[in-house]
TORLO-818394 format. One record per residue (C-alpha): residue number from 1; chain; y, z, x. Coordinates in nm, 3 decimals, decimal comma, padded with zeros to 5 digits. Each point is the difference from the previous one (the first is absolute). Layout:
<nodes>
NODE   seq   mol         v         w         u
NODE   NUM     A         Y         Z         X
...
</nodes>
This chain:
<nodes>
NODE   seq   mol         v         w         u
NODE     1     A   -03,163    01,555    02,252
NODE     2     A    00,288   -00,186   -00,152
NODE     3     A    00,367    00,058    00,117
NODE     4     A    00,346   -00,045   -00,142
NODE     5     A    00,020   -00,309    00,234
NODE     6     A   -00,304   -00,139   -00,176
NODE     7     A    00,142    00,039   -00,346
NODE     8     A    00,339   -00,148    00,101
NODE     9     A   -00,207   -00,303    00,139
NODE    10     A   -00,179   -00,057   -00,327
NODE    11     A    00,325    00,046   -00,194
NODE    12     A    00,168   -00,246    00,212
NODE    13     A   -00,269   -00,258   -00,128
NODE    14     A    00,044    00,078   -00,357
NODE    15     A    00,379    00,058   -00,009
NODE    16     A    00,153   -00,150    00,322
NODE    17     A    00,315    00,185    00,110
NODE    18     A    00,180   -00,346    00,042
NODE    19     A   -00,020   -00,016   -00,392
NODE    20     A    00,236    00,307   -00,010
NODE    21     A    00,373   -00,083   -00,069
NODE    22     A    00,246    00,068    00,283
NODE    23     A    00,147    00,307   -00,151
NODE    24     A   -00,339    00,159   -00,058
NODE    25     A   -00,166    00,287    00,198
NODE    26     A   -00,368   -00,069    00,027
NODE    27     A   -00,298    00,127    00,221
NODE    28     A   -00,078    00,340    00,162
NODE    29     A    00,291    00,239   -00,053
NODE    30     A   -00,161    00,329    00,090
NODE    31     A   -00,320    00,062    00,216
NODE    32     A   -00,194   -00,091    00,287
NODE    33     A   -00,164   -00,362    00,015
NODE    34     A   -00,317    00,142    00,174
NODE    35     A   -00,059    00,282   -00,256
NODE    36     A   -00,338   -00,013   -00,160
NODE    37     A   -00,002   -00,077   -00,386
NODE    38     A   -00,304    00,093   -00,221
NODE    39     A    00,190    00,033   -00,320
NODE    40     A    00,322   -00,163   -00,124
NODE    41     A    00,211    00,013   -00,300
NODE    42     A    00,207   -00,290   -00,162
NODE    43     A    00,295    00,081   -00,213
NODE    44     A    00,290   -00,206   -00,170
NODE    45     A    00,258    00,259    00,114
NODE    46     A    00,056    00,209    00,304
NODE    47     A    00,015    00,318   -00,212
NODE    48     A   -00,051    00,351    00,114
NODE    49     A   -00,266    00,014   -00,258
NODE    50     A   -00,180   -00,298    00,172
NODE    51     A    00,019    00,183    00,344
NODE    52     A   -00,136    00,314   -00,157
NODE    53     A   -00,273   -00,194   -00,160
NODE    54     A   -00,096   -00,158    00,327
NODE    55     A   -00,002    00,336    00,168
NODE    56     A   -00,195    00,190   -00,255
NODE    57     A   -00,278   -00,271    00,027
NODE    58     A   -00,008    00,007    00,375
NODE    59     A    00,131   -00,366    00,044
NODE    60     A    00,138   -00,110    00,331
NODE    61     A    00,212   -00,290   -00,129
NODE    62     A    00,242   -00,055   -00,288
NODE    63     A    00,083   -00,363   -00,086
NODE    64     A    00,279   -00,049   -00,239
NODE    65     A    00,142   -00,308   -00,142
NODE    66     A    00,370    00,153    00,021
NODE    67     A    00,108    00,094    00,353
NODE    68     A    00,068    00,365    00,089
NODE    69     A    00,251   -00,045    00,256
NODE    70     A    00,272   -00,259   -00,105
NODE    71     A    00,327    00,091    00,154
NODE    72     A   -00,020    00,148    00,364
NODE    73     A   -00,050    00,377    00,000
NODE    74     A    00,229    00,229    00,177
NODE    75     A   -00,238    00,280   -00,039
NODE    76     A   -00,330    00,097   -00,176
NODE    77     A    00,052    00,339   -00,165
NODE    78     A   -00,099    00,160   -00,337
NODE    79     A    00,341   -00,065   -00,127
NODE    80     A   -00,060   -00,364   -00,082
NODE    81     A   -00,237   -00,150   -00,217
NODE    82     A   -00,132   -00,244    00,257
NODE    83     A   -00,010    00,295    00,258
NODE    84     A   -00,231    00,208   -00,223
NODE    85     A   -00,236   -00,296   -00,062
NODE    86     A   -00,011   -00,076    00,380
NODE    87     A   -00,053    00,369    00,090
NODE    88     A   -00,296    00,016   -00,245
NODE    89     A   -00,157   -00,310    00,150
NODE    90     A    00,057    00,112    00,363
NODE    91     A   -00,125    00,362   -00,067
NODE    92     A   -00,317   -00,144   -00,137
NODE    93     A   -00,062   -00,265    00,263
NODE    94     A    00,057   -00,286   -00,260
NODE    95     A    00,132   -00,336    00,125
NODE    96     A    00,229   -00,194   -00,242
NODE    97     A    00,001   -00,387   -00,042
NODE    98     A    00,229   -00,219   -00,240
NODE    99     A   -00,122   -00,338   -00,132
NODE   100     A    00,306   -00,095   -00,213
NODE   101     A    00,139   -00,352   -00,040
NODE   102     A   -00,291   -00,135    00,217
NODE   103     A   -00,250    00,126   -00,274
NODE   104     A    00,235   -00,140   -00,275
NODE   105     A   -00,012   -00,330    00,152
NODE   106     A   -00,360   -00,013    00,127
NODE   107     A   -00,296   -00,180   -00,167
NODE   108     A   -00,162    00,250   -00,205
NODE   109     A    00,282    00,242    00,016
NODE   110     A    00,230    00,167   -00,255
NODE   111     A    00,109   -00,320   -00,181
NODE   112     A   -00,337   -00,181    00,003
NODE   113     A   -00,148    00,328   -00,153
NODE   114     A    00,283   -00,019   -00,278
NODE   115     A   -00,076   -00,362   -00,067
NODE   116     A   -00,360    00,072   -00,041
NODE   117     A    00,056    00,290   -00,229
NODE   118     A    00,196   -00,232   -00,237
NODE   119     A   -00,283   -00,254    00,021
NODE   120     A    00,234   -00,268    00,147
NODE   121     A   -00,157   -00,326    00,077
NODE   122     A    00,106   -00,261    00,274
NODE   123     A    00,185    00,265    00,179
NODE   124     A    00,221   -00,115    00,297
NODE   125     A    00,267    00,166    00,198
NODE   126     A    00,378   -00,017   -00,051
NODE   127     A    00,313    00,180    00,116
NODE   128     A    00,140    00,144    00,311
NODE   129     A   -00,207    00,033    00,311
NODE   130     A    00,046    00,163    00,346
NODE   131     A    00,124   -00,243    00,264
NODE   132     A   -00,280   -00,027    00,259
NODE   133     A    00,066   -00,142    00,341
NODE   134     A   -00,250   -00,284    00,086
NODE   135     A   -00,118   -00,205    00,303
NODE   136     A   -00,194   -00,312    00,027
NODE   137     A   -00,286   -00,008    00,234
NODE   138     A   -00,057   -00,353    00,172
NODE   139     A   -00,307   -00,018    00,219
NODE   140     A   -00,194   -00,295    00,158
NODE   141     A   -00,390    00,014   -00,006
NODE   142     A   -00,285   -00,243    00,040
NODE   143     A   -00,127   -00,122   -00,340
NODE   144     A   -00,335    00,169    00,030
NODE   145     A    00,196    00,355    00,033
NODE   146     A    00,241   -00,053   -00,279
NODE   147     A   -00,201    00,194   -00,277
NODE   148     A   -00,079    00,294    00,219
NODE   149     A    00,365    00,035    00,113
NODE   150     A    00,139   -00,035   -00,362
NODE   151     A   -00,244    00,260   -00,108
NODE   152     A    00,101    00,246    00,276
NODE   153     A    00,376   -00,041   -00,050
NODE   154     A   -00,058    00,048   -00,381
NODE   155     A   -00,188    00,318    00,048
NODE   156     A    00,296    00,121    00,219
NODE   157     A    00,258   -00,057   -00,269
NODE   158     A    00,094   -00,369    00,012
NODE   159     A   -00,034   -00,269   -00,253
NODE   160     A    00,096    00,200   -00,320
NODE   161     A    00,233   -00,181   -00,255
NODE   162     A    00,021    00,161   -00,341
NODE   163     A   -00,349    00,028   -00,141
NODE   164     A   -00,143   -00,245    00,258
NODE   165     A   -00,169    00,117    00,333
NODE   166     A   -00,096   -00,192    00,300
NODE   167     A    00,262   -00,244   -00,036
NODE   168     A    00,049   -00,237    00,304
NODE   169     A    00,117   -00,338    00,082
NODE   170     A   -00,208   -00,217    00,241
NODE   171     A    00,120   -00,312    00,173
NODE   172     A   -00,183   -00,215    00,270
NODE   173     A    00,151   -00,074    00,332
NODE   174     A   -00,069   -00,038    00,375
NODE   175     A    00,044    00,276    00,255
NODE   176     A    00,038   -00,051    00,381
NODE   177     A   -00,024    00,231    00,298
NODE   178     A   -00,066    00,005    00,372
NODE   179     A   -00,202    00,320    00,103
NODE   180     A    00,095    00,156    00,335
NODE   181     A   -00,222    00,157    00,266
NODE   182     A   -00,163    00,316   -00,126
NODE   183     A    00,008   -00,106   -00,373
NODE   184     A   -00,313   -00,022   -00,195
NODE   185     A    00,075   -00,267   -00,255
NODE   186     A   -00,212   -00,025   -00,321
NODE   187     A    00,036   -00,376    00,012
NODE   188     A    00,045   -00,222    00,304
NODE   189     A    00,018    00,100    00,361
NODE   190     A    00,255    00,161    00,250
NODE   191     A    00,239   -00,251    00,152
NODE   192     A   -00,023   -00,265   -00,266
NODE   193     A    00,225   -00,099   -00,286
NODE   194     A   -00,189    00,039   -00,326
NODE   195     A    00,076   -00,111   -00,347
NODE   196     A   -00,203    00,138   -00,289
NODE   197     A    00,001   -00,015   -00,379
NODE   198     A    00,163    00,318   -00,141
NODE   199     A    00,114    00,136   -00,356
NODE   200     A    00,327    00,139   -00,063
NODE   201     A   -00,019    00,308   -00,225
NODE   202     A    00,292    00,147   -00,199
NODE   203     A   -00,035    00,349   -00,184
NODE   204     A    00,274    00,217   -00,147
NODE   205     A   -00,011    00,373    00,062
NODE   206     A    00,208    00,331   -00,041
NODE   207     A    00,189    00,089    00,322
NODE   208     A   -00,203    00,319    00,002
NODE   209     A   -00,317   -00,185    00,047
NODE   210     A    00,116   -00,197    00,314
NODE   211     A   -00,178    00,204    00,265
NODE   212     A   -00,344    00,032   -00,188
NODE   213     A    00,022   -00,385   -00,071
NODE   214     A    00,078   -00,084    00,363
NODE   215     A   -00,284    00,207    00,117
NODE   216     A   -00,238   -00,160   -00,255
NODE   217     A    00,101   -00,349    00,136
NODE   218     A   -00,054    00,116    00,359
NODE   219     A   -00,351    00,134   -00,064
NODE   220     A   -00,107   -00,291   -00,223
NODE   221     A    00,141   -00,296    00,191
NODE   222     A   -00,244   -00,174    00,224
NODE   223     A    00,249   -00,076    00,264
NODE   224     A    00,075    00,225    00,311
NODE   225     A    00,383   -00,037   -00,084
NODE   226     A    00,052   -00,057   -00,365
NODE   227     A    00,325   -00,186   -00,101
NODE   228     A    00,150    00,154   -00,299
NODE   229     A    00,355    00,139   -00,112
NODE   230     A    00,172    00,158   -00,286
NODE   231     A    00,317   -00,131   -00,180
NODE   232     A    00,235    00,227   -00,208
NODE   233     A    00,027   -00,095   -00,353
NODE   234     A    00,268    00,091   -00,268
NODE   235     A   -00,079    00,333   -00,167
NODE   236     A   -00,189   -00,053   -00,351
NODE   237     A   -00,064    00,216   -00,298
NODE   238     A   -00,380   -00,012    00,033
NODE   239     A   -00,101    00,215   -00,296
NODE   240     A    00,223    00,036   -00,312
NODE   241     A   -00,001    00,337   -00,174
NODE   242     A   -00,061   -00,076   -00,369
NODE   243     A   -00,262   -00,172   -00,204
NODE   244     A    00,031   -00,232   -00,290
NODE   245     A   -00,298   -00,108   -00,241
NODE   246     A   -00,085   -00,110   -00,341
NODE   247     A   -00,105    00,177   -00,312
NODE   248     A   -00,323   -00,152   -00,168
NODE   249     A    00,206   -00,040   -00,319
NODE   250     A    00,368    00,020   -00,059
NODE   251     A    00,107    00,312   -00,189
NODE   252     A    00,338    00,128   -00,126
NODE   253     A    00,183    00,236    00,242
NODE   254     A   -00,051    00,293   -00,228
NODE   255     A   -00,374   -00,055    00,011
NODE   256     A   -00,003   -00,075    00,371
NODE   257     A    00,181    00,353    00,049
NODE   258     A   -00,284    00,169   -00,200
NODE   259     A   -00,260   -00,171    00,248
NODE   260     A    00,197    00,130    00,303
NODE   261     A    00,005    00,350   -00,139
NODE   262     A   -00,363   -00,013   -00,081
NODE   263     A   -00,096   -00,133    00,325
NODE   264     A    00,224    00,245    00,221
NODE   265     A   -00,024    00,303   -00,221
NODE   266     A    00,385    00,001   -00,008
NODE   267     A    00,296   -00,040   -00,223
NODE   268     A    00,250   -00,283    00,057
NODE   269     A    00,362   -00,072   -00,025
NODE   270     A    00,062   -00,374   -00,100
NODE   271     A    00,272   -00,242    00,018
NODE   272     A   -00,036   -00,308   -00,205
NODE   273     A   -00,049   -00,155   -00,341
NODE   274     A   -00,313    00,192   -00,151
NODE   275     A   -00,132   -00,335   -00,153
NODE   276     A    00,040   -00,197    00,308
NODE   277     A   -00,320   -00,192    00,114
NODE   278     A   -00,145    00,134    00,323
NODE   279     A   -00,241   -00,224    00,195
NODE   280     A    00,101    00,011    00,375
NODE   281     A    00,037    00,356    00,145
NODE   282     A    00,132    00,113    00,320
NODE   283     A   -00,080    00,340    00,146
NODE   284     A    00,154    00,205    00,284
NODE   285     A   -00,073    00,379   -00,005
NODE   286     A    00,242    00,271    00,068
NODE   287     A    00,367   -00,034    00,044
NODE   288     A   -00,004   -00,397   -00,001
NODE   289     A    00,220   -00,096   -00,291
NODE   290     A    00,213   -00,211    00,231
NODE   291     A   -00,280   -00,248    00,030
NODE   292     A    00,072   -00,117   -00,361
NODE   293     A    00,199   -00,306    00,112
NODE   294     A   -00,281   -00,103    00,225
NODE   295     A   -00,242    00,062   -00,299
NODE   296     A    00,214   -00,225   -00,249
NODE   297     A    00,033   -00,272    00,274
NODE   298     A   -00,377    00,012    00,034
NODE   299     A   -00,049   -00,079   -00,359
NODE   300     A   -00,090    00,362   -00,140
NODE   301     A    00,115    00,102   -00,338
NODE   302     A   -00,021    00,368    00,091
NODE   303     A    00,012    00,232    00,303
NODE   304     A   -00,204    00,316    00,000
NODE   305     A    00,128    00,271    00,250
NODE   306     A    00,026    00,371    00,040
NODE   307     A    00,363    00,043   -00,067
NODE   308     A    00,306   -00,190   -00,128
NODE   309     A    00,357    00,084    00,076
NODE   310     A    00,256   -00,044   -00,270
NODE   311     A    00,195   -00,286    00,146
NODE   312     A   -00,308   -00,199    00,066
NODE   313     A   -00,125    00,061   -00,361
NODE   314     A    00,330   -00,127   -00,107
NODE   315     A    00,001   -00,303    00,219
NODE   316     A   -00,366   -00,096   -00,066
NODE   317     A    00,019    00,038   -00,369
NODE   318     A    00,326   -00,189   -00,047
NODE   319     A   -00,171   -00,280    00,213
NODE   320     A   -00,264   -00,020   -00,256
NODE   321     A   -00,274    00,152    00,232
NODE   322     A   -00,223    00,311   -00,095
NODE   323     A   -00,059    00,317    00,204
NODE   324     A   -00,254    00,277   -00,043
NODE   325     A    00,042    00,322    00,176
NODE   326     A   -00,339    00,151    00,010
NODE   327     A    00,065    00,287    00,232
NODE   328     A   -00,015    00,039    00,372
NODE   329     A   -00,324    00,197    00,006
NODE   330     A   -00,167   -00,187   -00,248
NODE   331     A    00,050   -00,333    00,165
NODE   332     A   -00,084    00,116    00,349
NODE   333     A   -00,258    00,267   -00,011
NODE   334     A   -00,266   -00,236   -00,104
NODE   335     A    00,053   -00,201    00,324
NODE   336     A   -00,043    00,340    00,195
NODE   337     A   -00,346    00,031   -00,149
NODE   338     A   -00,059   -00,369    00,103
NODE   339     A    00,094    00,099    00,350
NODE   340     A   -00,233    00,284    00,002
NODE   341     A   -00,283   -00,232   -00,118
NODE   342     A    00,084   -00,265    00,271
NODE   343     A    00,006    00,261    00,281
NODE   344     A   -00,325    00,159   -00,117
NODE   345     A   -00,166   -00,337    00,025
NODE   346     A    00,080   -00,060    00,359
NODE   347     A    00,030    00,354    00,117
NODE   348     A   -00,316    00,143   -00,180
NODE   349     A   -00,051    00,296    00,245
NODE   350     A    00,323    00,163   -00,125
NODE   351     A    00,014    00,171   -00,336
NODE   352     A    00,284   -00,139   -00,198
NODE   353     A    00,171    00,182   -00,283
NODE   354     A    00,289   -00,069   -00,228
NODE   355     A    00,265    00,237   -00,097
NODE   356     A    00,088   -00,032   -00,362
NODE   357     A    00,228    00,275   -00,121
NODE   358     A    00,014    00,132   -00,338
NODE   359     A    00,249   -00,152   -00,244
NODE   360     A    00,345    00,154    00,028
NODE   361     A   -00,055    00,104    00,369
NODE   362     A    00,040   -00,134    00,361
NODE   363     A    00,168   -00,315   -00,116
NODE   364     A   -00,216   -00,090   -00,285
NODE   365     A    00,176   -00,004   -00,338
NODE   366     A   -00,175    00,103   -00,320
NODE   367     A   -00,011   -00,226   -00,301
NODE   368     A    00,117    00,130   -00,336
</nodes>
C-alpha cells in the first residue's frame, strides 16, 4: 500500500522542490509520512471546502497548489481560517502537501498547461527561476566502465542541464598508483607502481543529490578505492517559471483576448491597443504580472497572467507592452488537473480526485 512518503517521492520527480522559490513553502505541511494513502484529492486552493470534500470522500491526502501554512503559526484553533482548515484535516486523518512555485516552473506544470491550452507553438521557458545550489562531480574510471558509471550517476540525479539529461564531459588521461599489502587491485599487483589508461568524467548535479550520486559511483566503479570528488559551483536558476511561444497566425490583441476567454472559460482585463498584432505570447499563471519585463525582453508581444496590479498595468501599457489578466483560478486550475493526471500515471494504485468548487465559491469566481 502506498504511503504519504511514496507520494512525496513521486511528486519530487514531477515538481522538484529545488524549483520552488526561496520565499515559498512547499512539501508536507500536515501529516505522517508513513501514513497509508488509497485516495487523494488535488485542489488549487487550501480551502475549507477542499478539506471537507476530501474528508467526505474518505481521502487520506489533500495536495494543493497554494500552501496552507505560510507564516509561522502561533496556535491552531478554530478562531483562524488556517486553524479551521488544519483542524478539519487532522480530525479526519488527512495529510496536507503543497506544490506551489515548483509546479509553476516544472515541465508539464501550471505554465506548460496554460501554454498548451492557448495552442502555443515552439514553447520555451523564460523569466525568474529559483536559485539552485550545484556541484560538479569529477571521477576517474577505466574507459570500459565509463558508460556504466555515467548511467548510474545520471540515475542518481547528475547530468541534467535544462531539457537535457545524462550530460557528461569525458577526457582521456593516465592514472598511477601503488597498491599496499592487503589491497586487492582490479589492475596490476601489490607492491608495484602501475600506470593505466583512465577517463576523467565531469557531471553537474544539485547539491541535494550528492550522497546518492556518491553511492552510485562507489557501487558502479570497478576499483576497490574509486577516485572522485565534488566541487561547489555558483548557484544557477535551473528552471525559469514562465513559458513563451508562438501563435500559428498573428491576430489583433482584441481577437487574441477572445481566444484566451474561450480557452480558459474566463473574462479578461486587458492593457494595450486592441488592434495591436499578437504573435509571440508569454504566459505565467497566478500572480505573476511582475514577469512582464522578462516577457518583453524575451520578445513577447503580450503576457497572460492571472492578476495585474494597477501600477504594473500602467508601466507595461505605457512601455508599449500588452497585458492580459485572465484570473488566478482560470490560469492555474487547469495545471492542477494536469498534476492529477501526471500522478495518476505514476501512482495508479491510488485513486486521484480533483476538487473543483462551484462558481462563486471556495476561491472560484463566477463569470457574468
